[in-house]
C-alpha positions as CSV (number, residue, x, y, z in Angstrom):
1,M,0.0,0.0,0.0
2,A,2.9,2.3,0.8
3,R,4.3,1.7,-2.6
4,V,1.1,2.8,-4.2
5,L,0.9,5.9,-2.0
6,R,4.4,6.8,-3.1
7,A,3.5,6.4,-6.8
8,L,0.4,8.6,-6.7
9,P,2.1,12.0,-6.8
10,V,3.9,10.9,-10.0
11,F,0.6,11.0,-12.0
12,P,-0.4,14.6,-11.4
13,A,3.2,15.6,-12.3
14,L,3.0,13.6,-15.5
15,G,-0.4,15.1,-16.2
16,R,0.9,18.6,-15.8
17,T,3.8,17.8,-18.1
18,M,1.5,16.3,-20.7
19,F,-0.8,19.3,-20.5
20,S,2.1,21.7,-21.0
21,L,3.2,19.7,-24.0
22,F,-0.2,19.7,-25.5
23,A,-0.6,23.4,-24.8
24,A,2.8,24.1,-26.5
25,L,1.8,22.0,-29.5
26,A,-1.6,23.8,-29.7
27,L,0.1,27.2,-29.5
28,M,2.6,26.2,-32.2
29,F,-0.1,24.9,-34.5
30,G,-2.2,27.9,-33.8
31,I,0.6,30.2,-34.9
32,V,1.3,28.1,-38.0
33,G,-2.4,28.0,-38.7
34,G,-2.6,31.8,-38.3
35,A,0.3,32.2,-40.7
36,V,-1.3,30.0,-43.2
37,A,-4.6,31.9,-42.9
38,Q,-2.6,35.2,-43.3
39,D,-0.9,33.8,-46.4
40,D,-4.4,32.8,-47.8
41,M,-5.6,36.4,-47.6
42,P,-5.5,37.9,-51.1
43,T,-3.2,40.6,-52.2
44,V,-5.4,43.6,-53.1
45,A,-4.4,46.0,-55.8
46,V,-5.8,49.5,-54.9
47,G,-6.0,52.1,-57.7
48,S,-6.9,55.7,-58.1
49,K,-7.0,58.5,-60.7
50,Q,-4.3,61.1,-60.8
51,F,-5.7,64.1,-58.9
52,T,-5.4,65.0,-55.3
53,E,-8.8,63.8,-54.0
54,Q,-8.2,60.4,-55.7
55,L,-4.8,60.1,-54.2
56,I,-6.2,60.6,-50.7
57,L,-9.1,58.2,-51.3
58,G,-6.7,55.5,-52.7
59,E,-4.6,55.8,-49.6
60,L,-7.6,55.5,-47.4
61,L,-8.5,52.2,-49.0
62,A,-5.0,50.9,-49.0
63,I,-4.2,51.8,-45.3
64,L,-7.5,50.3,-44.1
65,L,-6.8,47.0,-45.9
66,E,-3.2,46.9,-44.7
67,D,-4.4,47.5,-41.1
68,A,-6.8,44.6,-41.6
69,G,-3.9,42.3,-42.5
70,Y,-4.0,42.4,-46.3
71,T,-1.0,42.9,-48.5
72,V,-1.7,45.9,-50.7
73,E,-0.3,46.7,-54.2
74,R,-0.7,50.4,-54.8
75,Q,-1.7,51.6,-58.3
76,I,-2.5,55.1,-56.9
77,G,-2.3,58.0,-59.3
78,L,-2.5,55.5,-62.2
79,A,-4.3,57.6,-64.8
80,G,-7.6,59.0,-65.8
81,T,-11.1,57.5,-65.6
82,D,-11.0,55.3,-68.7
83,V,-7.6,53.7,-67.9
84,V,-8.4,53.0,-64.2
85,H,-11.8,51.6,-65.1
86,Q,-10.2,49.2,-67.7
87,A,-7.6,48.3,-65.2
88,L,-10.4,47.3,-62.8
89,I,-12.1,45.2,-65.5
90,S,-8.9,43.5,-66.4
91,G,-7.9,42.7,-62.8
92,E,-4.8,44.9,-62.8
93,V,-6.7,46.9,-60.1
94,D,-9.1,45.3,-57.6
95,T,-10.7,48.4,-56.2
96,Y,-10.8,52.2,-56.5
97,V,-13.2,55.0,-55.7
98,E,-15.5,56.1,-58.5
99,Y,-18.2,58.8,-58.7
100,T,-21.8,58.0,-59.6
101,G,-22.1,60.7,-62.2
102,T,-18.9,59.5,-63.9
103,G,-20.1,55.9,-63.9
104,L,-23.4,56.8,-65.4
105,L,-22.4,59.2,-68.1
106,A,-18.7,58.6,-68.9
107,I,-18.5,54.8,-68.4
108,L,-22.0,53.5,-69.1
109,G,-22.9,56.2,-71.6
110,M,-26.4,56.5,-70.1
111,D,-28.6,59.6,-69.7
112,L,-29.4,61.2,-66.3
113,P,-32.7,59.7,-65.0
114,A,-35.6,62.1,-64.4
115,A,-35.7,61.0,-60.8
116,A,-32.2,62.3,-60.1
117,T,-31.8,65.8,-58.8
118,P,-28.6,67.4,-60.0
119,V,-26.8,69.5,-57.3
120,A,-24.3,72.2,-58.1
121,G,-22.3,72.3,-54.9
122,G,-22.2,70.9,-51.5
123,D,-25.9,70.6,-50.5
124,A,-26.4,67.1,-51.6
125,T,-27.7,64.6,-49.0
126,P,-25.2,61.7,-49.0
127,V,-26.5,58.1,-49.3
128,A,-26.0,56.4,-46.0
129,D,-27.3,52.9,-46.8
130,A,-26.6,51.5,-50.3
131,G,-29.2,48.8,-49.8
132,A,-32.0,50.8,-48.2
133,G,-34.2,51.1,-51.3
134,A,-36.3,54.1,-50.5
135,G,-34.4,57.4,-50.7
136,V,-31.4,55.9,-52.3
137,D,-30.0,58.2,-55.0
138,A,-31.4,57.1,-58.4
139,V,-28.0,57.4,-60.1
140,Y,-26.4,55.2,-57.5
141,D,-29.0,52.5,-58.1
142,I,-28.4,52.6,-61.8
143,V,-24.6,52.4,-61.7
144,K,-24.7,49.7,-59.0
145,N,-27.0,47.5,-61.1
146,E,-25.4,48.1,-64.5
147,Y,-21.8,47.6,-63.2
148,A,-22.8,44.3,-61.8
149,A,-24.6,43.2,-65.0
150,Q,-22.1,44.5,-67.5
151,F,-18.7,44.3,-65.7
152,N,-19.2,42.0,-62.7
153,L,-18.2,44.9,-60.5
154,V,-19.7,45.9,-57.1
155,W,-20.4,49.4,-55.9
156,L,-19.9,49.4,-52.1
157,D,-21.5,51.9,-49.8
158,P,-21.1,55.6,-50.6
159,L,-18.5,57.6,-48.6
160,G,-20.9,60.5,-48.0
161,F,-19.8,63.4,-50.3
162,N,-20.9,64.7,-53.7
163,N,-17.9,65.9,-55.7
164,T,-19.8,67.4,-58.6
165,Y,-18.3,69.4,-61.4
166,T,-18.7,73.1,-61.3
167,L,-17.4,76.2,-63.1
168,A,-15.2,78.6,-61.1
169,L,-13.5,81.9,-61.5
170,T,-11.9,84.5,-59.3
171,E,-14.2,86.8,-57.2
172,E,-12.7,89.8,-59.0
173,R,-13.4,88.4,-62.5
174,A,-16.9,87.3,-61.6
175,A,-17.7,90.8,-60.3
176,E,-16.2,92.3,-63.4
177,L,-18.2,90.1,-65.7
178,G,-21.3,90.3,-63.6
179,V,-21.9,86.5,-63.6
180,E,-23.5,84.3,-60.9
181,T,-24.9,81.4,-63.0
182,I,-23.6,79.4,-66.0
183,S,-26.4,81.0,-68.1
184,D,-24.8,84.4,-67.4
185,L,-21.8,83.2,-69.3
186,I,-23.6,82.6,-72.6
187,A,-23.7,86.2,-73.8
188,I,-20.0,86.8,-73.1
189,S,-18.5,83.3,-73.5
190,G,-17.2,84.2,-77.0
191,D,-14.7,86.5,-75.4
192,L,-13.6,84.1,-72.7
193,T,-11.1,81.3,-72.3
194,I,-12.0,78.2,-70.3
195,G,-9.3,76.0,-68.6
196,A,-10.1,72.5,-67.8
197,T,-8.8,69.0,-67.4
198,Q,-8.4,67.0,-70.6
199,E,-11.2,64.7,-69.4
200,F,-13.6,67.6,-68.9
201,L,-12.9,68.9,-72.4
202,T,-14.1,65.6,-74.0
203,R,-16.4,63.8,-71.6
204,P,-20.2,63.9,-72.2
205,D,-20.6,65.1,-68.6
206,G,-18.0,67.8,-69.3
207,L,-17.8,70.7,-71.8
208,P,-19.5,69.0,-74.8
209,G,-22.6,68.2,-72.8
210,L,-22.5,71.5,-71.0
211,M,-22.5,73.4,-74.3
212,E,-25.5,71.3,-75.5
213,M,-27.5,72.0,-72.3
214,Y,-26.6,75.7,-72.5
215,P,-27.1,76.7,-76.2
216,G,-24.9,79.6,-77.2
217,L,-22.2,78.7,-74.6
218,E,-19.2,78.7,-76.9
219,F,-15.8,79.8,-75.5
220,A,-13.3,81.7,-77.6
221,D,-10.6,79.1,-76.5
222,A,-10.5,76.0,-74.4
223,Q,-7.2,75.0,-72.8
224,G,-6.4,71.6,-71.3
225,F,-4.3,71.2,-68.2
226,D,-3.2,68.6,-65.8
227,P,-5.6,68.6,-62.8
228,G,-3.0,70.3,-60.5
229,L,-2.5,73.2,-62.9
230,V,-6.1,74.2,-63.6
231,Y,-6.4,76.3,-60.5
232,Q,-3.1,77.9,-61.0
233,A,-4.2,79.0,-64.5
234,V,-7.3,80.8,-63.3
235,D,-5.5,82.3,-60.3
236,S,-2.8,83.7,-62.5
237,G,-5.3,85.1,-65.1
238,D,-4.2,82.8,-67.9
239,V,-7.8,81.7,-68.3
240,D,-11.1,83.3,-67.3
241,V,-13.0,80.4,-66.0
242,I,-12.2,76.8,-65.1
243,S,-13.8,73.4,-64.5
244,A,-13.5,72.7,-60.8
245,F,-14.5,70.0,-58.3
246,A,-17.0,71.1,-55.7
247,T,-14.9,69.5,-52.9
248,D,-11.6,71.0,-53.9
249,G,-9.9,72.9,-51.1
250,R,-8.3,75.3,-53.5
251,I,-11.7,77.0,-54.2
252,P,-11.9,78.8,-50.8
253,A,-8.1,79.0,-50.5
254,L,-7.8,81.0,-53.7
255,G,-10.9,83.0,-53.2
256,L,-12.7,81.5,-56.2
257,V,-16.5,81.6,-56.7
258,T,-18.5,78.8,-58.3
259,L,-21.3,79.5,-60.8
260,E,-24.8,78.1,-60.2
261,D,-25.7,75.3,-62.5
262,D,-29.1,76.9,-63.1
263,M,-30.1,74.4,-65.9
264,G,-29.2,71.4,-63.7
265,F,-26.7,69.8,-66.1
266,F,-24.2,68.2,-63.7
267,P,-25.5,65.0,-62.1
268,P,-24.7,63.8,-58.6
269,Y,-21.2,62.6,-58.1
270,F,-21.4,60.6,-54.9
271,A,-18.1,58.7,-54.3
272,A,-18.0,55.0,-53.4
273,P,-15.5,52.2,-53.7
274,V,-16.0,49.9,-56.7
275,V,-14.6,46.3,-56.2
276,R,-14.2,43.3,-58.5
277,Q,-16.8,40.6,-57.7
278,E,-14.1,37.9,-58.0
279,L,-12.2,39.4,-55.1
280,L,-15.3,39.5,-52.9
281,D,-16.1,35.9,-53.8
282,E,-12.6,35.0,-52.7
283,D,-12.8,37.1,-49.5
284,A,-16.0,38.9,-48.6
285,A,-14.3,40.6,-45.7
286,V,-12.6,43.0,-48.1
287,G,-16.0,44.7,-48.6
288,D,-16.6,44.9,-44.9
289,V,-13.2,46.6,-44.4
290,L,-13.9,49.2,-47.1
291,N,-17.4,49.8,-46.0
292,S,-16.1,51.0,-42.7
293,L,-15.6,54.4,-44.5
294,A,-19.3,54.7,-45.5
295,G,-20.9,58.0,-44.6
296,L,-17.8,59.4,-42.9
297,L,-16.8,62.0,-45.5
298,D,-19.1,64.9,-46.1
299,D,-18.4,67.6,-48.6
300,E,-16.7,69.9,-46.1
301,T,-14.5,67.1,-44.6
302,M,-13.3,66.0,-48.1
303,A,-12.6,69.6,-49.1
304,A,-10.5,70.0,-45.9
305,L,-8.5,66.9,-46.6
306,N,-7.9,68.0,-50.1
307,A,-6.7,71.4,-48.8
308,Q,-4.2,69.7,-46.5
309,V,-2.5,68.4,-49.6
310,D,-3.0,71.2,-52.1
311,V,-2.7,74.2,-49.8
312,D,-0.6,73.0,-46.9
313,G,1.7,70.7,-48.8
314,E,1.1,67.5,-46.9
315,E,1.4,64.1,-48.4
316,P,-1.8,62.2,-49.4
317,E,-0.8,59.1,-47.4
318,D,-0.2,61.2,-44.2
319,V,-3.5,63.0,-44.6
320,A,-5.3,59.7,-45.1
321,R,-3.6,58.0,-42.2
322,A,-4.3,60.9,-39.8
323,F,-8.0,60.9,-40.8
324,L,-8.3,57.2,-40.2
325,E,-6.7,57.5,-36.8
326,E,-9.0,60.4,-35.9
327,Q,-12.0,58.3,-36.8
328,G,-10.7,55.4,-34.7
329,L,-10.6,53.1,-37.8
330,I,-6.9,52.3,-37.2
331,T,-4.6,52.7,-34.2
332,A,-2.0,55.4,-34.2
333,G,1.4,54.0,-35.0
């Protein structure tokens, strides 16, 4: 009996040893399993167009995905709309932020629906819930459905701001010409020069369509510029009026005024990430990560972020990271 009593303490010790061994093995396999899972996460190619707002938006998507554990390939500042859209279709890019009006008119070649209400400026009500049905912007509904049917692409939830086109000029020139609306330009446009991006000069939702909507609006000259130089051209007096983006921080910084689109030509340009369906089929969580931005950027907020780059000289990546940290979407690092 004594021998048995002496042997009993051995079993608990052995049990503890075996437990520690199993725990160590479980931890090891858990780490390996986690590494495998990490390796299984797809690499996501994030693209953007080549103007300031798009650079910031591209970085917002890229940083969010990186923080969630994805490897990101940056194609930020790739080119204009047509090139980036084709890159998305071909799979060179997996996601980028597009605008509803651009998708409708420039990509799909469709007309503005009667149900849509064009807004010339920052008073649009952003779409908060892409799947809500009632109250969802009509243009968003169309591009969401048509992109899925034609391109197998998914429009995610809108970010919250409406970056519509507008025409802008200096306060002094506007006062001198006595113009407040686009219609006011018609009688004097033959003596004026317009400066614009190359896209605006050729797109149906740009100058060609604008001239059709406003008969008699024919400028003496139309000059094309890189997006970053358009504002410099009007500020220096090289051109009289420019195409501008409603959320561009250089409009208030340079003391520019925007003309009312009194004929309601420009459609809504709500911004939202567009993603390849194949990527979401592979990893649906990508959509959840990007949708964490939904509704967080109103017109004023986006304009302020743009101004940090164009006026204050900050880098788009730094501006994007600071915003995400401020919103609590990523931790400060």
